[in-house]
N, C-alpha and C positions, 0 to 999 in steps of 0.2 A: 504494500500500500504506500502511495506517495503522500507527502505532506499535504499537497493540494487536495487530496481526497478526504482528509480527516479534519483539516483546519476550516473554520468558518470564515475567517478573514486572514489574509496575508497581504500586508501593505508596507510601503516604505514612505518615509517623509524626512525632511530636514529636522535636525535637532540643533538648531542654530546654523550658522553659515559653514561650519567646518565638520559637522558630523551628520550621519544618516542613521535613522533607526529603522529597523525592520520589526514590525509588530506581527505576531502570530497569535490569533485568538481562536478559542474553541467553543463549541455550543454546549458541551457537557463536561463535567468534571472528569468523567471516565476517559473522554478523548484527550483532554489535557494530560491526565496522568499517564495514559498510554504512551504519548510522545515523550514525556519526561522520563519515564521508566525505560524507554528504548535507548536512551543516551545517544541518540543519533545526531542531535543538534548540539554540536560542540564548537568551542572556539577554534579548534584545528580545522574542522570542516568549513566553517564560515571564512576563516583566513584563506583557505584554498579557493573557495568559490569566488571570493572578492579580491583575491591577490593582495592580501595584507599580511603583515607579520602577526603571528598569533597574539602577541602581547598588546596589539591594537584592538582586539575584539573583546567586547564585554557582553555576556549574556545574563539577563536579569529575569528571574522567575517571579511571576505574580500569581500564586495559586488562588487567591481570593477572586481574581478577575479571570481565572482560567486562561492565562496569557503568558507569552514569552516576549521579551524585548531584547533585540540584538542591536548593539551600538557599534558602529564602525566609523572611522574618520573618512571624510570625503577626500578624494585625491586632488580635486580642484575646489577651491572655495566657491560657494554658491554665488553666481553672478559674475565671476571672474571670466576673462577671455578663455575660451576653450571649454567652458562649462556647457554640457549638453543636456542637463536635467536640473534646471535652476531650483526646482522644488524638491528634488530627491524622490519624486513620486513614481519613478519607473525603474527602481532598483530591485524590487522584490521578486521578480520572475525567476531568478536563479534558485530561489528556495523551493519552488513548486515541486521539483523532481526528487527531492530528498526522500529516500526510501526509509520507511518507518517499520 
């Protein structure tokens, strides 16, 4: 099963001009717990998917909200020359295919 099959919402957005957050939200506590227990969404995997050093990746668990938040630095500051996604809203697709 892929992450996109079990998550209710997978989205990305800016967290200030220099960071992007990837939000993964679930409809049920069971779905959230299944993904957490799988230990598939790791700093190492995100670092590989987004070509960042592992120490630049932070994963925050929000069990009350049945959500995970992944924070990564932007390679280009939002709005700077060369920025192709000023809102950080098109970065989440790489997460869809993660096998759970």
